[in-house]
C-alpha positions as CSV (number, residue, x, y, z in Angstrom):
1,M,12.8,23.5,38.1
2,S,14.6,20.2,38.2
3,G,16.7,19.7,35.1
4,F,16.2,23.3,33.9
5,V,18.7,24.3,31.2
6,K,19.4,28.0,30.9
7,E,21.4,28.0,27.7
8,V,20.8,26.4,24.3
9,T,21.9,22.8,24.3
10,P,23.7,21.0,21.4
11,R,21.3,18.6,19.7
12,M,23.2,15.4,20.5
13,Q,23.8,16.5,24.1
14,A,20.0,17.1,24.4
15,L,19.2,13.7,23.1
16,Q,21.6,12.0,25.5
17,H,20.4,14.2,28.4
18,V,16.7,13.5,27.9
19,T,17.4,9.8,27.3
20,E,19.3,9.5,30.6
21,K,16.9,11.6,32.7
22,L,13.8,9.7,31.5
23,S,15.6,6.3,31.6
24,F,14.7,5.3,28.0
25,P,13.7,2.9,26.8
26,W,10.3,2.6,28.5
27,H,8.1,-0.4,28.7
28,V,5.5,0.4,26.1
29,R,2.1,-1.1,25.7
30,T,1.6,-3.8,23.1
31,V,-1.4,-4.7,20.9
32,D,-1.5,-7.7,18.6
33,M,-2.4,-6.4,15.2
34,P,-3.2,-8.1,11.9
35,I,-0.6,-7.5,9.3
36,D,-2.9,-5.5,7.0
37,S,-3.6,-3.1,9.9
38,A,0.1,-3.1,11.1
39,L,1.4,-1.7,7.8
40,G,3.5,1.4,8.7
41,K,3.6,0.5,12.4
42,R,6.5,-0.5,14.6
43,I,6.6,-3.8,16.4
44,S,7.1,-4.0,20.2
45,G,9.1,-7.3,20.3
46,D,11.2,-9.7,18.4
47,V,9.3,-11.8,15.8
48,E,10.7,-15.3,15.1
49,T,9.8,-17.9,12.5
50,E,7.8,-20.9,13.6
51,E,8.8,-22.9,10.5
52,K,11.8,-23.1,8.2
53,Y,11.7,-21.4,4.8
54,P,11.6,-22.6,2.2
55,P,9.8,-25.6,3.6
56,F,11.3,-27.8,0.9
57,T,14.3,-27.7,-1.5
58,R,13.1,-26.2,-4.7
59,S,14.3,-25.2,-8.1
60,L,15.2,-21.6,-9.1
61,R,15.2,-22.3,-12.8
62,D,13.3,-24.3,-15.5
63,G,15.5,-27.3,-16.4
64,F,16.5,-30.7,-15.2
65,A,17.1,-31.9,-11.6
66,V,20.3,-33.9,-11.6
67,H,22.9,-35.5,-9.3
68,S,25.7,-32.9,-9.7
69,P,28.6,-35.5,-9.8
70,D,27.0,-37.0,-13.0
71,V,27.6,-33.8,-15.0
72,V,30.8,-32.5,-13.5
73,A,32.6,-32.9,-16.9
74,A,29.8,-31.7,-19.1
75,T,30.7,-29.0,-21.7
76,P,29.2,-28.0,-25.1
77,G,31.9,-30.0,-26.8
78,T,31.7,-33.1,-24.6
79,P,28.1,-33.2,-23.3
80,T,26.9,-35.7,-20.7
81,F,23.8,-37.8,-21.5
82,L,21.4,-38.7,-18.7
83,D,18.3,-40.9,-18.7
84,K,15.1,-38.9,-18.2
85,T,13.1,-40.5,-15.5
86,G,10.1,-38.2,-15.6
87,D,8.8,-34.6,-14.9
88,I,8.2,-32.9,-11.6
89,P,4.7,-31.4,-11.3
90,M,4.2,-28.1,-9.5
91,G,2.6,-27.8,-6.1
92,I,3.0,-31.4,-4.9
93,L,5.8,-33.6,-3.6
94,P,7.5,-35.7,-6.4
95,E,6.8,-39.4,-6.4
96,I,10.1,-40.1,-8.2
97,S,13.7,-40.0,-7.1
98,I,16.9,-39.5,-9.0
99,R,19.5,-42.3,-9.2
100,P,23.0,-41.9,-10.7
101,G,22.8,-41.3,-14.4
102,E,19.2,-39.9,-14.3
103,A,17.5,-36.5,-14.6
104,A,14.0,-35.2,-14.2
105,G,12.3,-32.2,-15.8
106,I,11.5,-29.5,-13.2
107,P,9.8,-26.1,-13.4
108,T,10.9,-23.0,-11.5
109,G,9.6,-23.5,-7.9
110,G,9.3,-27.3,-8.2
111,V,10.3,-29.5,-5.4
112,L,13.6,-31.3,-6.0
113,P,13.3,-35.0,-6.0
114,D,15.4,-37.2,-3.6
115,G,18.8,-38.0,-5.0
116,S,19.2,-34.6,-6.9
117,D,21.1,-31.7,-5.6
118,A,21.3,-29.2,-8.5
119,V,19.4,-28.0,-11.6
120,V,20.8,-27.7,-15.1
121,M,19.0,-24.8,-16.8
122,L,16.8,-25.7,-19.8
123,E,18.9,-23.7,-22.3
124,N,21.9,-25.8,-21.5
125,T,20.2,-29.0,-22.4
126,S,18.5,-30.9,-25.2
127,F,16.0,-33.8,-25.0
128,T,16.0,-36.5,-27.7
129,G,14.8,-40.0,-27.6
130,G,14.5,-40.3,-23.9
131,W,18.0,-38.9,-23.3
132,V,18.8,-35.5,-21.8
133,E,21.9,-33.9,-23.3
134,V,23.7,-31.8,-20.7
135,R,26.2,-29.2,-22.1
136,S,27.1,-27.4,-18.8
137,A,28.4,-28.7,-15.5
138,V,26.7,-27.6,-12.3
139,Q,27.8,-27.8,-8.7
140,S,25.9,-29.0,-5.7
141,G,23.3,-26.4,-4.8
142,E,23.4,-24.6,-8.1
143,N,20.1,-23.2,-9.3
144,V,18.3,-24.5,-6.2
145,I,17.4,-23.1,-2.7
146,F,17.6,-25.6,0.1
147,A,14.9,-26.2,2.7
148,G,15.5,-23.8,5.6
149,E,18.3,-22.0,3.7
150,E,16.8,-18.5,4.1
151,F,15.1,-18.9,7.4
152,P,15.7,-21.8,9.8
153,A,12.9,-22.4,12.3
154,G,13.2,-20.1,15.4
155,Q,15.3,-17.5,13.6
156,K,14.6,-13.8,14.5
157,I,13.3,-12.0,11.5
158,L,12.2,-8.7,13.0
159,S,13.5,-6.9,16.1
160,R,11.8,-4.5,18.5
161,G,11.1,-1.2,16.9
162,D,11.3,-2.5,13.3
163,M,8.7,-1.2,10.9
164,V,6.1,-3.3,9.1
165,D,6.5,-1.8,5.6
166,F,7.2,-2.8,2.0
167,R,10.6,-4.2,3.0
168,T,9.2,-6.6,5.7
169,M,5.6,-7.3,4.7
170,S,6.7,-10.0,2.2
171,I,8.7,-11.8,4.9
172,L,5.7,-11.9,7.3
173,A,3.3,-13.1,4.5
174,T,5.8,-15.8,3.3
175,L,6.1,-17.2,6.8
176,G,2.4,-17.2,7.5
177,I,2.6,-14.6,10.3
178,K,-0.8,-13.1,10.3
179,T,-0.5,-10.9,13.5
180,V,2.4,-9.0,15.0
181,P,2.9,-7.3,18.4
182,A,2.6,-3.6,17.6
183,I,3.8,-0.7,19.8
184,D,0.8,1.1,21.3
185,L,2.4,4.5,22.1
186,K,-0.2,7.2,22.6
187,I,1.0,10.5,21.1
188,S,-1.1,13.6,21.1
189,I,-0.5,16.8,19.1
190,L,-1.8,20.2,20.2
191,S,-1.3,23.4,18.1
192,T,-1.1,26.5,20.1
193,G,-1.6,30.2,19.3
194,D,-4.5,32.6,19.3
195,E,-3.8,33.4,15.6
196,I,-4.2,29.7,14.6
197,V,-7.5,28.6,13.1
198,P,-8.7,25.1,11.8
199,V,-7.7,24.2,8.2
200,E,-11.4,24.3,7.1
201,T,-11.6,28.0,8.0
202,Y,-12.6,30.0,4.8
203,P,-12.2,32.8,4.3
204,L,-9.4,33.6,6.7
205,P,-10.3,36.3,9.3
206,P,-7.8,39.2,9.4
207,G,-4.7,38.3,11.4
208,K,-5.4,34.6,11.4
209,I,-3.5,31.6,9.7
210,R,-4.6,28.1,9.3
211,D,-3.0,25.3,11.4
212,V,-0.1,23.8,9.4
213,N,2.1,22.3,12.1
214,G,-0.5,19.9,13.6
215,W,-1.0,18.2,10.3
216,S,2.6,18.2,9.1
217,V,3.9,16.8,12.4
218,R,1.3,14.0,12.3
219,S,2.1,13.1,8.7
220,L,5.9,13.1,9.4
221,L,5.5,10.9,12.5
222,A,3.3,8.5,10.5
223,R,6.0,8.3,7.8
224,Y,8.4,6.8,10.4
225,G,6.0,4.4,12.2
226,F,4.4,6.5,14.9
227,D,0.7,7.0,15.1
228,S,-0.5,10.2,16.7
229,E,-3.8,12.0,17.4
230,Y,-4.4,15.6,16.4
231,R,-6.2,17.2,19.3
232,G,-6.9,20.6,17.9
233,I,-5.9,24.1,18.7
234,L,-5.1,25.4,22.2
235,S,-5.5,29.0,23.3
236,D,-2.4,30.8,24.7
237,E,-4.4,32.1,27.7
238,G,-2.7,31.2,31.0
239,D,-5.1,29.1,33.1
240,P,-6.9,27.3,30.2
241,F,-3.5,26.6,28.6
242,E,-2.1,25.1,31.8
243,R,-5.2,23.1,32.5
244,T,-5.4,21.6,29.0
245,V,-1.7,20.7,28.9
246,K,-2.1,18.8,32.2
247,E,-5.3,17.1,30.9
248,E,-3.7,16.1,27.6
249,A,-0.5,14.9,29.2
250,A,-2.5,12.7,31.5
251,R,-4.2,10.9,28.6
252,C,-1.2,10.2,26.5
253,D,2.5,9.1,26.7
254,V,3.9,11.8,24.5
255,L,2.5,15.3,24.2
256,I,3.6,17.5,21.3
257,L,2.9,21.2,21.5
258,S,3.4,23.2,18.3
259,G,3.8,27.0,18.3
260,G,4.2,27.4,22.1
261,S,7.9,28.2,22.1
262,S,8.2,31.7,20.6
263,V,9.3,34.6,22.8
264,G,6.7,35.3,25.5
265,I,4.6,32.3,24.9
266,R,7.7,30.2,25.5
267,D,8.2,31.7,28.9
268,H,4.6,30.8,29.8
269,C,5.0,27.3,28.4
270,S,8.2,26.9,30.3
271,R,6.5,27.7,33.6
272,V,3.8,25.1,32.9
273,L,6.4,22.4,31.9
274,E,8.5,23.2,35.0
275,K,5.6,22.0,37.1
276,L,5.8,18.5,35.8
277,P,7.2,15.9,38.2
278,D,10.9,15.2,38.2
279,P,12.9,15.8,36.0
280,G,10.4,18.4,34.7
281,L,11.8,20.9,32.1
282,M,15.1,19.5,30.9
283,V,16.0,21.4,27.8
284,R,15.1,25.1,27.0
285,G,16.5,25.8,23.6
286,I,18.4,23.6,21.1
287,N,21.6,24.8,19.3
288,I,20.2,24.3,15.9
289,A,18.9,26.5,13.1
290,P,16.1,26.6,12.4
291,G,14.5,25.2,15.6
292,K,16.3,26.9,18.5
293,P,13.2,27.7,20.7
294,T,12.4,24.1,21.5
295,L,11.4,22.9,25.0
296,I,11.7,19.3,26.2
297,A,10.2,18.1,29.5
298,G,9.0,14.9,31.0
299,S,8.2,12.9,34.1
300,L,10.1,9.7,34.9
301,E,7.6,8.4,37.5
302,E,4.6,9.0,35.2
303,K,6.4,8.1,32.0
304,K,5.5,11.2,30.2
305,L,7.4,13.1,27.5
306,V,6.4,16.6,26.4
307,V,8.0,18.5,23.5
308,S,7.2,22.1,22.6
309,L,8.1,22.8,19.0
310,P,8.6,26.1,17.3
311,G,5.7,27.8,15.5
312,H,7.3,28.4,12.1
313,P,6.5,25.5,9.8
314,L,10.0,24.8,8.6
315,S,11.5,25.1,12.1
316,C,8.8,22.8,13.4
317,F,9.4,20.2,10.7
318,T,13.1,20.3,11.2
319,V,12.9,19.7,15.0
320,V,10.6,16.8,14.5
321,Y,12.9,15.2,12.0
322,V,16.3,15.7,13.7
323,L,15.2,15.6,17.3
324,L,11.8,14.3,18.1
325,I,11.9,11.1,15.9
326,P,15.3,10.1,17.4
327,L,13.8,10.7,20.9
328,L,10.8,8.4,20.1
329,L,13.1,5.7,18.7
330,S,15.1,5.9,21.9
331,L,11.9,5.8,24.0
332,I,10.7,2.5,22.4
333,G,14.2,1.0,22.5
334,T,15.2,0.5,18.9
335,N,18.6,1.1,17.3
336,D,16.9,2.0,14.0
337,T,19.3,4.3,12.2
338,K,17.6,3.8,8.8
339,Y,15.0,6.4,9.2
340,K,17.5,8.8,7.5
341,I,20.2,8.1,5.0
342,K,23.4,10.0,5.6
343,M,25.6,10.7,2.6
344,Q,28.5,12.9,1.6
345,L,27.8,14.6,-1.7
346,P,29.3,17.6,-3.6
347,M,27.5,21.0,-3.5
348,S,26.0,22.3,-6.7
349,R,26.6,25.9,-5.5
350,D,27.9,27.9,-2.6
351,I,25.9,27.9,0.7
352,T,26.7,30.3,3.5
353,A,26.4,29.3,7.1
354,R,27.5,30.8,10.4
355,T,29.6,29.3,13.1
356,G,27.7,28.6,16.3
357,P,24.5,26.6,15.6
358,E,24.2,23.3,13.8
359,E,22.2,24.2,10.7
360,F,19.8,22.2,8.6
361,V,19.0,23.4,5.2
362,P,16.4,21.7,2.9
363,C,17.9,20.4,-0.3
364,R,17.2,18.5,-3.5
365,I,19.6,16.1,-5.2
366,T,20.3,16.9,-8.8
367,D,20.4,14.4,-11.7
368,D,24.2,14.4,-11.5
369,G,24.3,13.6,-7.8
370,R,24.9,17.1,-6.4
371,I,23.3,18.8,-3.5
372,D,21.2,21.8,-4.4
373,P,20.2,23.9,-1.4
374,I,16.6,25.2,-1.1
375,L,17.0,28.5,0.7
376,A,13.9,29.5,2.6
377,K,12.8,31.4,5.6
378,S,11.6,29.5,8.6
379,G,8.0,30.6,8.1
380,Y,7.8,29.2,4.6
381,V,5.5,26.2,4.0
382,S,6.6,25.4,0.4
383,S,10.3,24.7,0.8
384,L,9.8,21.0,1.7
385,A,7.5,20.1,-1.2
386,S,10.5,19.5,-3.6
387,A,13.1,18.6,-1.0
388,D,14.8,15.2,-0.8
389,G,16.3,15.9,2.7
390,F,18.5,18.3,4.7
391,I,22.0,19.5,4.4
392,R,23.6,19.3,7.8
393,I,26.1,22.0,8.5
394,P,28.2,21.4,11.7
395,E,28.5,24.1,14.3
396,D,32.1,24.9,13.4
397,R,31.7,25.2,9.6
398,E,30.9,28.3,7.6
399,T,30.6,28.6,3.9
400,I,30.6,25.4,1.8
401,R,31.7,26.1,-1.7
402,A,30.4,24.6,-4.9
403,G,32.2,21.3,-5.5
404,E,33.0,20.8,-1.8
405,T,31.3,17.8,-0.1
406,A,28.6,18.3,2.6
407,E,26.6,15.9,4.7
408,V,23.1,15.3,3.5
409,W,20.3,13.5,5.3
410,L,17.8,12.0,2.9
411,W,14.3,10.9,3.9
C-alpha cells in the first residue's frame, strides 16, 4: 500500500505528488518520423536549424532596391532621382550591384543586390526616361528581411515536448527539416464494466450501453499530441480483471482504465493497483467535481503510470483534460502550458457551486464575450458538443453571479 491516500486529494497536490513519486520526467523512447507523419505528434528533443533563414537578404515589397542614404531627403514635394541600373530577376542571384545614385527594380522576394540596403515601394516611385523618381525616404532595412534575420544557423526552433502542428509545420518545411525526433510513448486504453458493449453493437441488449469513454479519451489525447491504442473492453470479474491489467501494464508505458472507479469496482481496482511495485497506488480520489473517483498508481522502477478514470462520460473527459494531460506533459518533460487558454471573463448568468471541491463546468463563449455555462449531469454525453471549454470554480467559491468574472479554460 505504499503511497496509499485515504482521503480525496486536491488536484494540484495530486499532480505534484505523482510527479515527485514517479520522478518525472522519464526518459522516453524516440522515433525519427517524417514531418507528414509527425503532424499532431510531440517531439522528443530540441530541433535546431542547420542553416540560416532567410538564406539571402530579400525584398518584402515590389519596388526599387536603393542605397538608403541616397533617398534620405526624398519627399513628394522634393523627390530624389536615381539612375535605374536594371531589374532583379526572381529565383537567381543578381548579377548587378548598386552604386551611389543608382536603383534597381526588384519584385517581392527578390534577392537584394550588393550595395543596396532598403527597398522603396513601387507606389512611391515613378520611372521616366531611365530615371527613378523616389517620393519617399526609407531607412536601412526598410521593406527587406536580412539573411539570417529570422533564424541564424544553430538556433533552437522547437523544444522537447512541442507539437508538430499548423503553428510549427511551416517552420520545419521552410528550413528543409524533413524528419523530427518524435516521442514514442505507448499509451493503452481499456474500458471496464460488464454493462459496456462495443460501439458497433446494434440493437443494444437490455441493460447495456455502448463504450463512449474509450473513444473520447483517445480523441482527446490525440488532440494534444499523444497517440494511444484502444484495447477494448475489460470485464469487472476479479481474476481476469487483475490478470489483464497486469498484462496491459507490461506492454505499455501508460495504462488508462475507464469506468473502473465507481463504488465497489473502485475498491477492487484499488486492490489491483496497490499490488504494483513502489510507489503503487498514490492517489485514491481527487477533490474535483465531476471526477472525484479517480485512482492514480505507478511503478518508478518499471516506469509505469496507471490512471483509473470515472465511468460517467463527462466526469471521464474532465479528469483527462484537467489531470491526465498535465501528468503526461510532466512525464515527457515539457513546460507546455498552451494546451489550455486561461481567461477571466464575465458570466452571462448565475451559476451555483458549493464550497469544498474544485468544480469544472462546461461552457460556451457568447458573441459578446461572456461565459454561458452548460449545466449537465455527469452521465450526459452531449454537453461537450457545443462547449468551448470549462469554467473553473475554486474550492472556496460558491455562487458566481451574472456579470461577475470567472476563470475559464478554453481548448
